[in-house]
C-alpha positions in Angstrom: -23.5 43.9 -19.8 -24.9 44.2 -16.6 -23.5 42.9 -13.2 -25.9 41.0 -12.1 -25.4 38.9 -15.4 -21.6 38.7 -14.3 -21.6 37.9 -11.2 -24.0 35.0 -12.3 -21.4 33.5 -14.7 -23.8 33.8 -17.8 -20.8 36.3 -18.9 -19.3 32.8 -20.0 -22.0 32.2 -22.5 -21.1 35.5 -24.2 -17.4 35.1 -24.8 -14.3 34.0 -22.7 -13.9 34.9 -19.3 -11.0 36.2 -17.5 -10.4 32.8 -15.6 -10.8 31.6 -19.5 -8.1 33.2 -20.4 -6.0 32.5 -17.2 -6.9 29.0 -17.4 -5.6 28.7 -21.2 -2.7 30.5 -20.9 -1.4 28.5 -17.8 -1.7 25.1 -21.0 0.0 27.2 -23.1 2.5 27.4 -20.4 2.3 23.6 -20.2 0.4 23.7 -16.9 -2.2 20.6 -16.8 -2.8 19.5 -13.8 -4.4 21.8 -10.8 -4.9 21.0 -6.7 -6.9 22.7 -4.8 -10.5 23.0 -3.2 -13.6 25.0 -5.0 -15.0 27.9 -2.9 -16.7 31.4 -3.0 -14.3 33.4 -4.2 -12.5 31.0 -6.6 -16.1 29.7 -9.0 -15.0 31.7 -11.6 -11.3 29.5 -12.0 -12.8 26.3 -10.8 -14.6 26.5 -14.1 -12.8 27.2 -15.9 -10.2 24.3 -15.1 -13.7 22.3 -15.7 -13.9 23.6 -19.1 -10.8 23.1 -20.5 -9.9 19.7 -22.4 -6.5 20.0 -21.6 -5.8 20.8 -17.6 -6.7 18.0 -14.3 -8.1 19.0 -11.5 -7.6 17.1 -8.3 -9.6 18.3 -5.6 -8.3 17.8 -1.9 -8.8 18.1 1.3 -6.8 20.7 3.0 -5.2 23.4 0.6 -1.7 23.1 2.6 -1.6 19.9 0.7 -2.6 21.1 -2.3 0.6 23.3 -2.4 2.5 20.2 -0.8 1.4 18.1 -4.1 2.0 21.2 -6.4 5.6 21.6 -5.1 6.3 17.7 -4.9 5.0 17.5 -8.7 7.6 20.2 -9.9 10.0 18.1 -7.9 9.8 14.8 -9.3 8.6 15.6 -12.8 10.5 19.7 -13.1 6.9 20.4 -14.5 5.1 23.1 -13.1 1.5 22.4 -11.4 -1.0 24.8 -10.2 -2.7 25.1 -6.3 -6.0 27.0 -6.7 -8.4 28.1 -3.6 -10.0 30.7 -2.3 -10.0 34.3 -0.5 -8.9 34.2 3.5 -8.9 30.9 5.0 -7.9 29.1 1.7 -4.7 31.5 1.2 -3.8 31.5 4.1 -3.5 27.9 4.4 -1.7 27.5 1.6 1.4 28.6 3.1 3.4 25.5 4.6 3.3 23.5 1.4 3.9 27.0 -0.7 7.6 27.7 1.6 8.2 24.0 1.1 8.1 25.4 -3.1 10.4 28.3 -1.7 13.0 26.9 0.1 13.7 23.6 -1.9 13.3 26.1 -5.2 10.5 24.1 -6.9 8.4 26.3 -9.2 4.5 26.9 -8.3 2.2 28.3 -9.5 -0.8 29.5 -7.2 -4.0 31.0 -8.0 -6.1 32.8 -5.3 -9.7 34.3 -5.1 -10.3 37.5 -4.0 -13.2 39.2 -2.7 -14.8 41.6 -4.7 -13.3 44.7 -5.2 -16.4 46.8 -3.8 -15.5 45.4 -0.5 -12.3 45.8 0.6 -11.6 47.4 4.0 -12.2 46.3 7.3 -15.3 44.4 7.8 -14.6 42.0 4.2 -15.7 38.8 4.7 -12.7 36.5 4.4 -11.0 38.9 3.2 -7.4 39.4 4.0 -4.3 41.7 2.2 -2.8 39.1 0.5 -0.6 40.5 -1.5 0.9 41.7 1.4 0.5 38.0 2.9 2.5 36.6 0.0 5.1 38.3 -0.2 8.0 36.2 1.8 7.4 33.1 -0.2 7.1 34.7 -3.3 9.0 35.4 -6.6 6.1 37.2 -7.8 3.2 38.3 -6.6 0.1 40.6 -8.2 -3.4 40.6 -8.0 -5.6 41.5 -10.8 -7.6 44.2 -11.1 -7.9 44.9 -15.2 -9.2 41.9 -16.8 -6.9 43.8 -19.6 -4.0 42.2 -18.0 -5.2 39.2 -18.1 -2.7 37.6 -19.8 0.2 39.7 -19.3 0.3 39.3 -15.3 0.1 34.6 -16.4 2.8 35.2 -18.8 4.9 37.0 -15.6 4.4 34.7 -12.8 5.1 31.8 -15.0 8.6 33.1 -16.2 9.4 34.0 -12.9 8.7 30.6 -11.6 10.8 29.4 -13.9 14.0 30.9 -14.7 13.6 32.1 -10.8 12.8 28.0 -9.4 9.8 29.4 -6.7 6.2 30.4 -6.2 4.3 32.7 -8.7 1.2 33.9 -7.0 -1.4 36.2 -8.3 -5.2 37.1 -6.7 -8.0 37.1 -8.9 -11.4 39.0 -7.3 -14.5 37.2 -7.7 -16.0 39.7 -9.9 -12.9 40.1 -12.1 -12.5 36.4 -13.2 -16.2 36.3 -14.4 -15.9 39.3 -17.1 -15.9 38.7 -20.1 -12.6 39.8 -22.7 -11.1 39.5 -25.9 -7.8 37.7 -25.0 -6.3 39.3 -28.0 -6.3 42.7 -26.2 -2.7 41.8 -25.0 -0.4 40.0 -26.4 1.1 36.6 -25.1 4.9 36.7 -24.4 7.3 34.4 -26.1 9.1 31.9 -23.3 12.0 32.3 -21.8 15.5 31.2 -23.1 17.1 28.0 -22.6 18.6 28.4 -18.3 21.9 26.5 -19.1 24.5 28.9 -18.2 28.4 27.8 -18.1 31.4 29.7 -17.1 34.6 31.1 -19.1 37.3 28.6 -20.0 39.6 30.6 -17.7 37.5 29.4 -14.5 37.3 25.7 -15.3 41.1 26.2 -15.6 41.3 27.5 -12.2 39.0 24.6 -10.9 40.9 21.8 -13.0 44.7 23.3 -11.5 43.1 23.0 -8.3 41.5 20.0 -8.5 44.8 18.6 -10.0 47.2 20.0 -7.2 44.7 18.0 -5.2 46.4 15.0 -3.0 42.9 13.8 -1.1 39.7 15.3 -3.5 36.5 14.6 -1.9 33.1 15.5 -4.6 29.7 16.1 -2.8 27.4 15.9 -5.3 23.5 17.9 -4.5 20.5 17.4 -5.8 21.9 20.2 -8.0 23.8 17.8 -9.7 21.2 15.3 -10.8 21.1 16.0 -14.2 24.9 15.7 -14.2 25.9 11.9 -13.2 28.2 10.3 -15.6 30.1 13.2 -14.8 30.2 13.0 -11.9 31.1 9.5 -11.5 34.0 10.2 -14.0 35.5 12.8 -12.2 35.3 10.7 -9.1 37.0 7.7 -11.2 39.5 10.3 -13.2 41.1 11.6 -10.1 40.6 8.5 -7.8 37.7 10.4 -5.2 35.4 9.1 -3.1 31.9 10.4 -3.9 29.6 11.2 -1.2 26.2 12.5 -1.9 23.5 14.9 0.0 20.3 13.5 1.4 18.2 14.7 -1.7 20.6 13.7 -3.4 20.5 10.1 -2.2 20.0 7.3 -4.8 21.3 9.6 -7.5 25.0 7.4 -7.3 24.3 3.9 -8.0 25.4 2.0 -4.6 27.7 -0.4 -6.9 29.8 2.5 -7.9 33.5 2.0 -6.6 33.9 5.6 -5.6 30.7 5.7 -4.1 30.8 6.2 0.0 27.0 7.0 0.1 25.9 10.4 2.2 27.4 13.3 4.3 25.6 14.1 6.9 23.1 13.8 10.0 21.8 10.2 8.2 25.3 9.4 6.7 28.1 7.3 7.5 31.2 7.9 10.2 33.4 6.6 7.1 31.5 9.6 4.5 32.4 12.2 7.6 36.1 10.9 7.7 36.4 11.2 4.5 35.0 14.5 3.6 37.2 16.2 7.4 40.7 14.5 6.1 40.1 16.5 2.2 42.1 18.6 1.4 40.0 19.9 -1.3 35.9 19.4 -1.4 34.6 19.1 -5.0 30.9 20.5 -4.4 28.7 20.1 -7.3 25.2 21.4 -6.3 25.5 21.0 -3.2 23.4 23.4 -0.9 25.5 23.6 2.6 22.4 22.5 4.6 22.9 22.6 8.3 22.0 18.5 7.9 24.7 17.8 5.3 27.1 19.7 7.9 30.1 20.2 4.6 33.0 20.7 6.7 33.9 24.5 7.2 37.3 26.0 6.2 38.7 23.8 3.6 39.4 24.9 0.0 36.4 24.1 -2.6 36.0 23.3 -6.2 32.2 24.8 -6.4 30.1 24.3 -9.0 25.9 25.8 -8.6 23.9 27.0 -10.7 22.4 29.8 -7.8 25.3 32.4 -7.6 24.5 33.5 -4.4 25.0 29.8 -3.0 28.7 30.2 -4.5 32.2 31.0 -2.3 31.2 29.1 0.7 34.3 29.0 1.7 37.2 31.5 2.0 39.3 29.7 -0.3 36.9 28.9 -3.5 36.9 28.5 -7.3 33.6 28.8 -7.6 31.9 28.2 -11.1 28.7 29.8 -11.5 26.6 27.3 -14.7 24.4 24.1 -15.0 26.5 21.0 -13.7 25.0 19.3 -16.7 27.3 21.5 -18.9 30.5 22.5 -16.6 31.4 19.0 -15.4 32.1 17.5 -18.5 34.1 20.2 -19.7 36.1 20.4 -16.1 36.6 16.4 -16.6 38.4 17.4 -20.2 40.9 19.5 -18.0 41.7 16.9 -15.6 44.5 14.7 -14.8 43.8 10.9 -14.4 45.5 9.5 -11.1 45.8 5.6 -10.8 45.6 4.9 -6.7 44.6 1.6 -6.3 45.4 1.8 -2.4 43.0 4.4 -1.8 40.3 2.7 -3.8 40.5 -0.1 -1.9 40.8 1.9 0.9 37.1 3.2 -0.3 35.8 0.3 -0.9 36.7 -1.6 2.6 34.7 1.9 4.1 31.7 1.0 1.4 32.0 -2.6 3.4 31.9 -1.8 7.0 29.2 0.9 6.4 26.8 -1.7 4.9 27.3 -4.5 7.1 26.6 -2.1 9.8 23.5 -1.6 8.5 23.2 -4.8 8.0 23.6 -5.8 11.9 21.1 -3.5 12.5 18.6 -4.8 10.7 17.2 -7.1 13.5 14.6 -9.6 12.0 13.6 -11.0 15.1 13.3 -8.1 17.3 9.5 -7.2 18.4 8.1 -4.8 18.1 9.6 -4.6 14.7 12.6 -2.6 14.2 13.0 0.4 11.5 16.5 -0.9 10.3 14.2 -4.0 9.2 11.4 -1.9 7.5 13.8 -0.4 5.7 15.7 -3.6 4.2 12.5 -5.2 3.2 11.8 -2.3 1.7 15.3 -1.7 0.1 14.9 -5.4 -1.3 10.6 -5.3 -2.4 10.1 -2.0 -3.9 10.4 -2.1 -7.6 13.1 -0.6 -10.1 11.0 2.4 -11.2 9.1 2.6 -7.6 8.5 6.4 -7.0 9.2 7.1 -3.3 8.3 10.3 -1.5 9.5 10.2 2.3 7.5 12.0 5.5 9.6 14.1 8.1 10.7 12.8 11.5 12.0 9.4 12.3 10.8 7.8 9.2 12.6 9.6 7.2 15.7 9.3 9.0 16.2 5.9 8.8 15.1 6.1 5.1 18.1 8.1 4.5 20.0 6.2 6.2 19.2 2.9 5.9 17.2 2.2 2.6 19.1 1.1 -0.3 18.2 2.9 -3.3 18.5 1.2 -7.1 19.5 3.0 -10.1 15.6 4.1 -11.7 14.3 4.5 -8.4 13.3 8.5 -7.6 12.1 10.2 -4.8 11.2 13.1 -2.6 10.9 14.9 0.2 10.5 18.1 2.1 14.2 19.5 2.1 15.0 22.3 3.9 11.5 23.1 5.8 11.5 20.0 6.5 7.7 19.9 7.2 5.7 16.9 8.4 3.4 15.8 5.9 4.2 15.8 3.0 4.7 12.4 2.1 1.2 11.4 1.5 0.1 14.6 -1.1 3.5 14.0 -2.5 2.1 10.5 -3.4 -0.5 12.1 -5.1 1.7 13.6 -7.4 3.6 11.3 -7.9 1.2 8.7 -9.1 0.0 11.9 -11.0 3.2 12.8 -12.6 4.3 8.9 -12.9 0.8 7.0 -13.6 2.6 3.6 -14.8 5.2 3.8 -12.0 4.4 2.0 -8.4 4.1 5.3 -5.7 5.1 4.3 -2.4 4.6 6.8 0.9 6.8 5.9 3.7 5.4 8.0 6.9 5.2 7.6 10.3 2.2 8.1 12.1 2.6 11.4 13.6 3.4 12.7 9.9 0.6 10.7 8.2 -1.8 11.7 10.5 -1.3 15.3 9.7 -2.4 14.5 6.3 -4.7 11.4 5.6 -7.0 12.9 4.9 -5.5 12.8 1.6 -5.7 9.0 1.4 -9.4 9.9 0.3 -8.2 11.6 -2.5 -6.3 8.9 -3.6 -9.2 6.5 -3.6 -11.5 9.0 -5.2 -9.4 9.6 -8.4 -8.2 6.1 -8.4 -4.3 6.7 -7.1 -3.0 2.9 -6.8 -0.3 3.6 -4.2 1.1 1.4 -0.8 1.7 4.0 2.2 4.1 2.3 4.6 3.1 3.8 8.5 6.1 3.2 11.1 3.8 3.6 13.8 5.5 4.0 16.9 2.5 5.7 18.8 5.2 8.6 19.4 6.4 12.0 17.9 9.7 9.8 17.8 12.7 11.9 17.0 11.2 14.7 19.2 10.9 12.5 22.2 14.9 11.9 21.1 15.8 15.4 21.1 13.7 15.9 24.2 16.3 13.1 25.7 19.5 14.4 24.1 18.7 18.4 25.9 17.9 16.4 29.1 14.0 17.3 29.1 11.6 14.6 30.0 9.3 12.9 28.0 6.7 14.6 27.5 3.5 15.9 25.3 4.5 13.4 22.0 2.7 10.0 22.8 0.2 9.8 20.2 -3.6 8.2 20.0 -3.5 6.2 16.8 -6.4 4.8 15.4 -6.6 1.5 13.7 -5.1 2.7 10.2 -5.8 -0.6 7.9 -8.8 -0.4 9.0 -9.1 3.4 8.5 -7.5 2.3 4.7 -10.3 0.0 4.1 -13.5 2.7 5.7 -12.2 5.4 3.0 -12.3 2.4 0.5 -8.6 1.1 -0.2 -7.2 -2.0 1.4 -5.5 -2.1 4.3 -2.7 -4.6 6.1 -1.7 -4.4 9.6 2.2 -6.0 10.7 2.9 -6.7 14.1 5.7 -9.2 13.2 8.6 -9.4 11.0 7.8 -12.3 9.3 4.6 -10.4 8.3 6.4 -7.6 6.9 7.2 -8.7 2.9 3.6 -10.3 2.2 1.8 -7.8 3.4 4.0 -4.5 1.7 3.7 -7.4 -2.0 -0.1 -7.7 -1.1 0.2 -4.1 -1.4 2.0 -3.1 -4.0 0.3 -5.7 -6.0 -3.8 -4.7 -5.1 -4.1 -2.4 -7.8 -5.3 0.4 -4.9 -4.6 2.8 -2.3 -3.0 0.6 0.4 -1.7 0.9 3.8 0.6 -1.1 5.6 0.5 0.0 9.1 3.2 -1.5 11.4 3.8 -1.5 15.1 7.2 -0.8 15.4 9.5 0.4 18.3 9.5 3.9 19.7 13.2 3.1 21.4 15.0 2.0 19.0 17.3 5.4 19.2 
């Protein structure tokens, strides 16, 4: 077959193309969603997605948001999504979203077009060394130069993404995508085995001995403990220990648990911090030890984590390498029951004091509306099955501190990278992953304006969601940081459009809120509209 027929795509009529084989193999691995933008060097891949009945393509407006949506999709559902774009600028635009996935250990497949091999070298149009570019962000990184390797490289990419919980990147030159290939030329690999890992009985015995010996144990539950919450709560009850969570694990422990004291960290309570500081043993279950959590250093630890690199954080640590869902029930069996009514009452007083403080902050009369009041209203109105996405900045700070999650609600955030603009593409991913559940995006005017074009994506694909914009016409968190470091306020003011009018111009619903009494009806109307909707809330830039 001539190269002209390859380049025109006619080869697809004579058999499967390399792109067809790649997409078919991704579907075999369970990938059913692709976010991206078509372009010259990815046309073969895009057409293969078009033709396959078991995979859906969502065209976004910027490659960065494609990668963010894929990252959020895995964080929320545990399933792997792909992002696809062109060589050069399309590939480089993916970087921030892929770094979010890297830092938060989200499994993502990145498919990127590449220029035809014969054009490699100086002066190539939209040509960069993509292998070098993606190397720092990936757990697997390769370029498909030989068509008979298509199945093998896809299998390797998926295996690495799943096992190592990260980004796998595969670049496919434009000419190679269109070549005809027999899939039987390379046998498909089997799926990786279960990643369930558990330590020896001796290790668990050492951990139980340390816990039973402690007088003031405190539990810190992180995102890594999300599949072991019943065991976490049972351990807290058995050893009479306060239970704290990281920000990312917010809502995993029900608010009415008698031992739960909320978040430890910059958005947490003084009561949680005091309990952690006074502990003589910290039980860290699936905790990432971020700077924002600021786990007290130097204290004895019993640490459980699936990532062995994170173990042994303190000098005196009993490290248990394993899945919290397997380890914690076995640890529970070895723990001595202790009754400490006084401590339970003290935890109840701490919890009541913190809730009273949160309620006092929610001034229902203040104009402009204060963020704590916004979070109080959202806490009462958002449905029990809401899937919430949260942006970075002041809005995320108030969500972590003042929003009260209920059992059944889920939320996603950009954790370690903390990148603004995450919440809007994440809300799109939330609605795709859970089409029957309400999707709610909580964002600020700064973060939303970085990704506001994706509201058009929500309208285009009829993805009902409620976008709540805390609009203070300011990069509010930066303003605070300037003040803390004794800099004059500079460069933080934002010139915003009418976000509600923008929503209507895009084909969605828009609501403007300026006074406290208007907030709850606007949220309810947005949720009930059955369409993508923006609630533009004028809030106080000086609240801090």
